[in-house]
N, C-alpha and C positions, 0 to 999 in steps of 0.2 A: 822449273829451271831446266836449261839445256846444257849438257856437258858432253864434250867430244874428247876422245882419247886417241892418239897416234901411236901405233906399235911399230917400231923399227927393228929389223933383225940386226944382231951385232956379230954374227958369225956366219960362215957358209952354211947353207942348208944341206941336208943330206943329198948326196949325189953331186956335191959341189955346185948346186944351183945358187944363183944370186937371189937373195931375199928381197921382198918388196914391203914397203910400209903399208900398214892396215889402219884405217880410222874407224873407231867405234863411237857411236853417238848414244848417250844415255839421257832420257827425259825423266826428270824427277818432279813428280806432282805433289803439292802439299796435301796434308790430310784434309778430308772433307769436313766442313763446319758441322758441329753437332746440331741436330735439328731441335728447335724449341717451338713447339706449337702454341705456346701461350697457356694461360690459366683456363681451367674448366669454367664453363659458363652456366649460370642458373638464371633463367629468364622467366618473365611473367607474360604469358600470352602474347608473344611477339612472333610475327610470321617470318621475319628475317633478322639477321644480325651480321656484324662484321667480325671476321676472324683477326687474330693478332699474333701471327707467328713472327719470329725474329728472322730478319733477312740474313741469309748465309753470307759469310765473307768468301768462303771457297765453296763452289758448287752452286747449283740452282735447286729451288724447291718446287714441290708440286703437292697439291691437295688431292686426296682421294677419300671417299666415304667408306668406312669400315662396316658400320651397322646402323640400323634404324630405317625408318621409312625413307624412300628416295628423296634427296634434296637436290636443289639446283645450285651448283658452284659457278658463280658468274665468271671467274677467271682463275682456273686451277693453279696457274703459275704465280699468282700474286700472293704475297704473304698476308695481305690485309684484304683479301677478297670478301665479297658478300655471299652468304648462303641464304637461300629462301626456300619456302615450302615447309617451314617449321609448324608443327601442330601441338597444341596444349596436351599435356599428359604423355608426352613421348620423350625418349632419350636418344641422342644421336652420338656416334663416335666417328671422328674424322682424323685422318693421318696426314701429317706434314713430313714429306720425305725429301731430304737434301741429297742430291747425287753429284758425283765428281764428273768433270768433263771427260775423263777417261775411265776405262773399265778397271784401272789398276786399283782404285780406292773403293772401299765398301761404302754403300749409301748409309745415311743416318736418318732415323725416323723418330717422331714423337707424336703422341695422340692428344687430342682435346675432346672432352665430353661436353655436349650441350644438352642441358635438361630444360624443358619448357613446362612451366607450371600453368595450370588454368587460373583464372581470376579467383581471388580468395572466396571461399564459400560464404554466402550471405548468412550473417549471424541471425539466429532466431532464439530469443530468450524465453519463449513460451508465452502463454496467455496470462494476462493480468489476473490476479486472484485475490480473494478476500476470505477470511475465516475468523472464527471467534477465538480471541486470545486467552480465554479461560483455560488454564492448564496446558496450553501449548506455547512453547517458547522457541521452537525450531521449525524450519521449513526446508524441504528438499526441492532444489531448483531443477529446471528441466530445459537446459539449452540444447541446441541441435549438435550433431556429431561432426567435428572437423575432419578433413581428410588426413591421411597419414603424414603428409608433409606440412600440416598446419597444427597450430596449438591454440587452445581456448583458455580464457581466464575471466573470472568474475570480479567485478568491482562494485563497491557501495557508492552509488551516485549521491544519494541524499537520504536522510532519515529525520522524521519529525520528533524522535526521542533521542535522548543521550543517556549513556554512551551509545554510539552506533552499533549495530549488530556485528558479530564476527562471522568469518567464513571458514568453514572446515573443508579443505580440499579445493582451493580456489581454481585450480586448473582442471578440475573434473566438471564435465557438463552437468552432472547431478550433484554438485556441491551442496552442502548444508549451511544455511545461515542460522546463527545461534543468538541467544540473549535477546529475543524479540520481546517487545512491549507493545501495548496498544498504541496505534498510530499508523504511519505509512512509510514504507521503505521503497526506494527506487534502486534496482540492481541493473548493472550493465554486463552483457555477455559479449566479449570481444574475441574474434577469431583472426589470427595472424598467420601469414604464409612464411615459409622459409626463403621464398624468393624476394630479394630486396625490392624489386619493382612492383610487387603486389601490395596494394594498400589494405590495411586491416579493415574489417567490417564490424559494425556494432549494432546491438539491439538492446532495448531496455524492457524491463518488466516491473509493474507496480504491484506491490504486495501490501494489502490493507489488513491490519490486525485490529479487529473490533474489540472494544472493552466489553466487560460483562453487560448483560441487559440492564438498562437503567432501572433504578428502584422506582416503585410505584408509590406515589404520595397523592392521595385524592384531595387533600386539603382539609381544613377544619370543618366539623359539622356546623350546620347553619340552623338557627331557630328564628323563624320569621312570622310576621303577623299578617294573615290573610293575603299572602302574596302568591301570584300565579307564575311569577318568573323570578329568576335570580341568575347570578354569574358564578360559575364554578371556579374553583381555585386550586386545581391540581398543579403539581410541580412539573415543569417542562422536562421532556426527555432529551437525550443527546445521542450523537453518533448515528448508528444504524437502527436504533430503537424507535418504536412507534407506539403511541398511546391511543386507546380507544375507550370511549364511554359506552356503557350499557346500563339500561334501567331495569331494576328488579321489580317484577310484577308483585302486587297489582297496581303499582303507581302508573298513572297515565302520562307521566312526564315525557317530554320530547326534547332531546339534545339537538341543538341547531347544527353544531359542527363536531361530530363525534371524535375527531382526531385532535381537536383543539383543547389544550388543558384548561383554558379559561373561556370555554364556550358558554353561550347563554342557554339556559334550560327553561322551557315553557310548560304550561299546562300542569303545574304542580297541584297536587291534591291536598286538601286539609288532612293533616295527620303526618305520618312518616313517609318520606320518599327516599329510597335508597338507590344509589348509583355506584357502579363499579368502574374504577379506572384501571384498565388492564394494559400492561406494557409488554410488548413482544419485540423480538429482534430478528432481522432477516438472516443474521449469521450465528446467533447464539440461541440455544434451545431453551434457556431459562425463561420462564414466564412469571412476571410479578403482578400482583393485584393489591388494590386497596379500595375500601368502601367509604363513601361519605353519606351521612344521613342529613337530609334537609327536612326539618319539621315545620310544618305550616300550622299555626294556631288560628282559630277563628277570632273575630273581634271579641273583646272582653265582654263577659256576661254583664248585662245591665244590673246594677245593684238596686235591690228593692227592700225597703224596711217597713212598709205598711204606713198606716195613717198616724198622724200625731195623736197623742193621748194625754189624758189628765186624770188624776185620782187624788184622794185625800190621804195624807200621811200624818202619822204622829211620831215625832222623833225620827231617827234613822230608819229608812225603809229601803226596800229593793224592788226591782222590776225586771221582768224577763223580756229581753230584746230578741226579736226574731227576724233575721235577714234571710234572703233567698240563698239557696245553695249555689256554690261556685263549681266550675269544672275541676277535674282532678289536677290540671296543670295551672290552676289559678289559686290565689291565696286571698283571704279576707282579713280585714282589720277594723275594729271599732275604735273610734277616737272621740273625745269630748271636745266639741267646738267651743261652747261657752257654758257657763253655769252662774246662777244667781247667788250661789253660796260657796263658801269655802270651808274646808278643802273640797276640790272637785270630787265627784263620785268616781268610783273605780269599777272595773269589769272583772268578773270572775275568770273569764278567758276571752281576752280581746281578739283572739285569732279564730274564734268559732262563730259560725253564723248565728247560733242560738247561745246566748250568754245572759248572765244576770248582771245588772248594773246595781251597785250597792252604795250605801252612804247618801241616799237621797234625803233631802229635807224640803221643806216648803220652798217653792220657787220654780223657776223654769230652767230646764237643762236641754241643750241641743247636742245631739250626738250624730256622728257621721259613720256610715257603713261603706267601706271602700273595697272593691274587688280589683285585684291586679293580676295580670297575666304574666306567665314566665317569659313570654316573648316581649322583649323590651320595647319593641316599636308598637305594641298594642297599647292604646290609651286606657288608663284605669277608668273605672266608672264608680260613682258614689251617689 
């Protein structure tokens, strides 16, 4: 504002001089607008940005750089100018100064800080892992280290068992997952930046917890008649366990598919053939074994009782029957097929190759001598 004052003398001046009017002009300038440089900026890997100072009502503004690597200010006099040359990992300080048209008023200034973050660190959840769950219910995770301006957090993506495992220290890259059970768990490691424009990064790790080594069950023993081959009947294994057949010497048997629980086995010898079904696990140290015995019997011994015979009897009489010997794994039996008299004669020991038949009287008696093997598929002979 412009103000003029007229000063008029009202009495004679010293020396009786006639006074003259004097005019004084005062220029009153309003106070300079307070500088407002805008909010501090937190950017994600941007080479340039637009400033946002408030346009002054009184005075004019100018941008200057206070600190940081040199930047290019496209129009220092514009409140919303563009600055370029920004580099990730650096902080810049710029000052917005509002000055009065005259030197009578003190300039006003404000500063804005520009922080440029690099792109968010790529998350690395570590290598997939597998281990034996016997006695181990926790696991220490191994995510990569975030930058100082970043934060990491673990999440359970999926679990094949319930309840899902817990996480102790979820924001620690080496957090511990707890309450593990046999099965599979997928974990996610997420890294987030404090810069709103930086997208979080994610990576997953698969953790496999193996059950204890599968039990070994080689199946029931087998008793066969004159067979050179049969099918094994072990119980199948599960998970990371593997079964394997081995033959115990001196049996010459050959297993066609050693890892197949129901493999065919050939070249079985007469007598006992023993095979071991061994179960091992790629993750668990426990080894389980079971043995199966396959007994091969020869064809049943041919029963021989000698020639028919006749003799003279007076009243009740007896006769000694003589059958051939049977193998230890066979049994014998004498039976009366028919008799001309009654009651039928009897045997002193019907289960012995050599026995007496008693109660004989005049007439004809037919008896049968039978040898039976313990192997049910061997045909009896008589």
